[in-house]
C-alpha positions as CSV (number, residue, x, y, z in Angstrom):
1,M,0.0,0.0,0.0
2,L,1.4,3.4,-1.0
3,K,2.0,6.0,1.7
4,I,2.3,9.1,-0.5
5,Y,3.6,12.4,0.8
6,E,4.5,15.8,-0.5
7,L,7.7,17.5,0.8
8,N,7.3,21.2,0.1
9,L,10.6,23.0,-0.2
10,N,10.4,26.8,0.3
11,N,13.4,29.1,0.2
12,I,16.0,26.4,0.7
13,E,19.6,26.7,-0.2
14,C,21.3,24.0,-2.3
15,W,23.9,23.5,-5.0
16,K,22.3,23.8,-8.4
17,K,23.6,22.6,-11.8
18,K,24.0,25.4,-14.3
19,T,25.9,26.4,-17.4
20,N,28.7,28.9,-17.0
21,T,27.9,31.5,-19.7
22,A,31.6,32.5,-20.2
23,S,33.0,29.0,-20.5
24,S,29.8,27.1,-21.6
25,K,30.8,24.4,-19.1
26,T,28.4,22.8,-16.6
27,V,29.1,23.8,-13.1
28,F,27.4,23.8,-9.7
29,V,26.8,27.0,-7.7
30,K,25.0,27.6,-4.4
31,D,21.5,29.1,-4.9
32,K,18.1,29.2,-3.4
33,I,15.0,27.4,-4.5
34,D,11.9,29.5,-3.9
35,S,9.4,26.7,-4.2
36,F,9.6,23.0,-5.2
37,T,7.8,19.9,-4.2
38,L,9.2,16.3,-3.9
39,F,6.7,13.5,-4.3
40,L,7.6,10.6,-2.0
41,D,6.4,7.1,-1.1
42,K,7.3,6.2,2.5
43,M,9.2,2.9,3.0
44,G,9.8,3.1,6.7
45,N,12.9,1.2,7.9
46,P,13.1,-2.1,5.9
47,K,15.2,-4.8,7.6
48,S,17.3,-5.0,4.4
49,M,18.5,-1.4,4.8
50,P,20.7,0.3,7.6
51,K,18.6,1.4,10.5
52,N,18.3,5.2,10.8
53,D,16.5,7.7,13.0
54,G,13.9,8.6,10.4
55,S,12.3,6.8,7.5
56,Y,13.3,5.9,4.0
57,F,11.3,7.3,1.0
58,I,11.2,6.6,-2.7
59,D,11.0,9.6,-5.0
60,L,7.8,8.7,-7.0
61,I,9.1,10.5,-10.1
62,T,12.7,9.3,-10.3
63,G,12.8,6.2,-8.2
64,R,15.7,7.5,-6.1
65,V,15.8,6.4,-2.5
66,I,16.4,9.0,0.2
67,S,15.9,9.2,4.0
68,L,14.4,11.9,6.2
69,L,16.0,12.0,9.6
70,E,14.3,13.7,12.6
71,E,16.2,16.5,14.2
72,E,14.1,18.5,16.7
73,N,11.6,20.6,14.6
74,F,13.2,19.7,11.3
75,W,13.5,16.9,8.7
76,V,17.0,16.4,7.3
77,I,17.2,15.1,3.8
78,E,19.9,12.5,3.5
79,P,22.4,12.3,2.0
80,S,22.2,16.0,1.0
81,G,21.9,17.3,4.6
82,I,19.3,19.9,3.7
83,K,17.0,20.8,6.6
84,V,13.3,21.6,6.1
85,E,10.6,22.3,8.7
86,K,8.6,19.2,9.9
87,S,5.4,20.9,8.7
88,S,6.8,20.7,5.1
89,L,6.0,17.0,5.0
90,K,2.4,16.1,4.6
91,K,-0.1,14.0,2.8
92,G,-1.5,16.3,0.1
93,N,-4.8,16.2,-1.8
94,K,-4.6,14.3,-5.0
95,T,-0.8,13.9,-4.6
96,L,-0.7,10.9,-6.9
97,D,-2.5,12.9,-9.6
98,K,0.0,15.7,-9.2
99,A,2.9,13.3,-9.4
100,A,1.5,11.8,-12.6
101,K,1.2,15.2,-14.2
102,V,4.8,16.0,-13.4
103,L,5.9,12.6,-14.7
104,N,4.2,13.3,-18.0
105,Q,4.8,17.0,-18.5
106,S,8.0,18.1,-16.7
107,Y,10.0,15.0,-15.9
108,D,13.4,16.4,-17.0
109,Q,13.1,19.6,-15.0
110,Y,11.9,17.7,-11.9
111,A,14.6,15.1,-12.2
112,S,17.3,17.7,-12.4
113,I,16.2,19.8,-9.5
114,S,15.4,16.9,-7.3
115,E,18.8,15.4,-8.0
116,D,20.5,18.6,-6.8
117,V,18.3,18.6,-3.7
118,E,18.6,14.9,-2.8
119,F,22.1,14.0,-3.8
120,N,24.3,16.5,-5.6
121,T,24.4,19.0,-2.7
122,Y,26.1,16.3,-0.6
123,F,28.9,15.8,-3.1
124,C,29.2,19.5,-3.8
125,N,29.5,20.3,0.0
126,R,32.4,17.8,0.2
127,V,34.3,19.3,-2.8
128,A,33.6,22.9,-1.7
129,L,34.9,22.3,1.9
130,R,38.0,20.6,0.6
131,E,38.8,22.9,-2.4
132,S,37.5,26.2,-0.9
133,I,35.7,27.1,-4.2
134,E,32.3,28.6,-4.9
135,E,31.8,27.3,-8.4
136,I,32.4,23.6,-8.8
137,P,33.0,22.0,-12.3
138,L,30.8,19.1,-13.1
139,E,33.8,16.8,-13.5
140,L,34.9,17.4,-10.0
141,V,31.5,16.4,-8.7
142,N,31.5,13.3,-10.8
143,Q,34.9,12.3,-9.5
144,E,33.7,12.9,-6.0
145,I,30.8,10.5,-6.6
146,V,33.3,7.9,-7.9
147,N,35.5,8.3,-4.8
148,V,32.6,8.1,-2.4
149,R,31.3,4.9,-4.0
150,K,34.8,3.4,-4.0
151,G,35.2,4.2,-0.3
152,Y,31.8,2.7,0.4
153,E,32.6,-0.5,-1.5
154,E,35.9,-0.8,0.3
155,A,34.2,-0.4,3.6
156,Q,31.7,-3.1,2.7
157,D,34.5,-5.4,1.8
158,Y,36.2,-4.7,5.1
159,V,33.0,-5.5,7.0
160,K,32.6,-8.8,5.0
161,R,36.1,-9.9,6.0
162,F,35.1,-9.7,9.6
163,Y,31.6,-11.1,9.1
164,E,30.7,-13.7,11.7
165,S,27.9,-16.1,10.7
166,K,25.1,-16.8,13.1
167,F,25.1,-20.4,11.9
168,S,28.3,-21.3,10.1
169,P,29.0,-24.4,7.9
170,Y,30.9,-25.7,10.9
171,D,27.9,-25.2,13.1
172,F,25.8,-27.0,10.5
173,M,28.1,-30.1,10.4
174,C,28.4,-30.2,14.3
175,L,24.6,-30.3,14.6
176,F,24.1,-32.6,11.6
177,T,26.7,-35.0,13.0
178,A,25.3,-35.0,16.6
179,I,21.6,-35.5,15.6
180,N,22.6,-38.4,13.2
181,A,24.6,-40.0,16.0
182,S,21.7,-39.6,18.4
183,Q,19.5,-41.5,15.9
184,K,22.1,-44.3,15.6
185,N,23.0,-43.3,12.1
186,F,26.8,-43.3,12.0
187,A,27.5,-42.6,8.3
188,F,26.5,-40.3,5.5
189,N,27.5,-39.5,1.9
190,R,28.9,-36.1,1.4
191,D,28.0,-36.0,-2.3
192,S,24.4,-36.8,-1.7
193,L,24.3,-34.3,1.1
194,I,25.6,-31.6,-1.2
195,K,23.0,-32.5,-3.9
196,F,20.2,-32.3,-1.3
197,I,21.5,-28.9,-0.1
198,R,21.5,-27.7,-3.7
199,S,17.9,-28.9,-4.0
200,C,16.9,-27.1,-0.8
201,K,18.5,-23.9,-1.8
202,S,16.8,-23.9,-5.2
203,N,13.4,-24.4,-3.4
204,K,14.3,-21.9,-0.6
205,Q,14.0,-24.5,2.1
206,F,15.9,-24.6,5.4
207,S,17.5,-21.2,4.8
208,R,18.3,-20.7,8.5
209,V,20.7,-23.6,8.6
210,L,21.9,-23.5,4.9
211,N,22.4,-19.7,4.4
212,D,26.2,-19.6,4.8
213,I,26.9,-22.9,3.0
214,H,28.1,-21.8,-0.5
215,L,28.0,-24.2,-3.4
216,K,30.1,-24.1,-6.5
217,N,30.0,-26.2,-9.7
218,N,33.0,-27.3,-11.8
219,G,31.0,-28.2,-14.8
220,L,30.4,-31.8,-13.7
221,F,29.1,-31.7,-10.2
222,D,28.5,-29.4,-7.2
223,Y,31.0,-29.0,-4.4
224,S,31.4,-26.9,-1.3
225,N,34.7,-25.7,0.2
226,D,32.8,-24.5,3.2
227,L,31.4,-28.0,4.0
228,D,34.7,-29.8,3.2
229,E,36.5,-27.4,5.6
230,A,33.9,-28.1,8.4
231,I,34.2,-31.9,7.8
232,Q,38.0,-31.7,8.0
233,K,37.8,-29.8,11.3
234,L,35.6,-32.6,12.7
235,K,38.0,-35.2,11.4
236,M,40.8,-33.5,13.2
237,A,38.7,-33.4,16.4
238,G,38.3,-37.2,16.2
239,I,34.5,-37.0,15.5
240,L,34.4,-37.9,11.8
241,Y,36.5,-40.2,9.7
242,T,36.8,-41.9,6.3
243,V,37.6,-45.5,5.7
244,S,40.0,-44.8,2.7
245,P,41.1,-41.9,0.6
246,E,39.4,-43.6,-2.5
247,T,36.0,-43.3,-0.9
248,D,36.3,-39.9,0.8
249,E,32.7,-39.1,0.0
250,S,31.6,-41.7,2.5
251,I,31.9,-40.1,5.9
252,C,31.7,-42.1,9.2
253,I,30.8,-40.8,12.6
254,F,32.6,-42.2,15.7
255,E,30.1,-43.9,18.0
256,N,31.5,-42.1,21.1
257,T,30.7,-38.7,19.6
258,P,30.2,-36.0,22.3
259,M,26.6,-35.2,21.2
260,A,25.7,-32.9,24.0
261,K,28.8,-30.8,23.5
262,L,28.0,-30.4,19.7
263,I,24.4,-29.6,20.3
264,K,24.7,-27.3,23.4
265,D,25.4,-23.9,21.7
266,R,23.2,-24.6,18.7
267,L,19.9,-25.4,20.3
268,D,18.1,-22.6,18.5
269,Y,18.6,-24.5,15.2
270,F,17.9,-28.0,16.6
271,D,14.3,-28.4,15.4
272,E,15.0,-27.2,11.9
273,M,18.0,-29.5,11.6
274,V,15.9,-32.5,12.7
275,S,13.5,-31.7,9.9
276,F,16.3,-31.2,7.5
277,I,17.8,-34.6,8.3
278,G,14.4,-36.3,8.1
279,E,13.9,-34.9,4.5
280,Y,17.5,-35.7,3.6
281,K,16.9,-39.4,4.6
282,E,13.9,-39.5,2.4
283,Y,15.9,-37.9,-0.4
284,V,18.6,-40.6,-0.1
285,S,16.0,-43.4,0.1
286,D,14.3,-42.1,-3.1
287,M,17.6,-41.8,-4.8
288,I,18.6,-45.4,-3.9
289,C,15.2,-46.7,-5.2
290,S,15.6,-44.8,-8.4
291,N,19.1,-46.1,-9.0
292,H,18.0,-49.6,-8.2
293,K,15.1,-49.4,-10.7
294,Q,17.4,-48.1,-13.4
295,F,19.9,-50.9,-12.7
296,N,17.2,-53.5,-13.1
297,K,16.0,-52.0,-16.4
298,K,19.6,-52.3,-17.8
299,I,19.7,-56.0,-16.7
């Protein structure tokens, strides 16, 4: 359901894109906007986006996403940093009709002004503060955008390097091993497990326990470095073993496995793993029956 608002901008200062008459080049200069209206659809604070002290909005005309942060009696348009009085944001009469009219009749003008208000002012402020200039060439602003994006991407990469999974592939194998052992099942096939995981991921099943298990394909079959690493750790801990290198896909579980220790810190995922193992057993059983039928047909 759309939550449509009008944000009325009156006598605000921002950096506006203009053409320098002497050089015929596009530049940004600080200027005032007497009157302009942004047409916005309120998103709130979706879980997929960083939490902030206001709400996210989609510009109905351009599709750009901005946020309005609360600061005493003002809304702050982010990322530009422009402040407007709280009374400027309201549900207007026939707002959707007004937005449709702008979209059809004056899109280019709206898109240009709204871009200056919503985003360009932020980059211009950075350049102006650093270079101490009052007229900013377009190329400097474009370069600033590139630099900010690069910095953001590097920050994201940095965060990813220190990402700690809530339920890692190692957690998965610990719980998978413990529950199988508790059910007196002391062996499993790694390859069939990976095939079943692929099937579950394709059907968006058991995402809580499978989210951080990443699968790859070498053109012939699926494999998972994450899962192999977890299995290797449990081998080194004396919990899993293989009979011979030639059959490394057949994984055995030592009967004296410390089940309680493996389950203890992973109880929140216990029920889902029980269900996963139950369906995995059915999958293996169906696969064996299918292979047996095909073998009989060949005979």
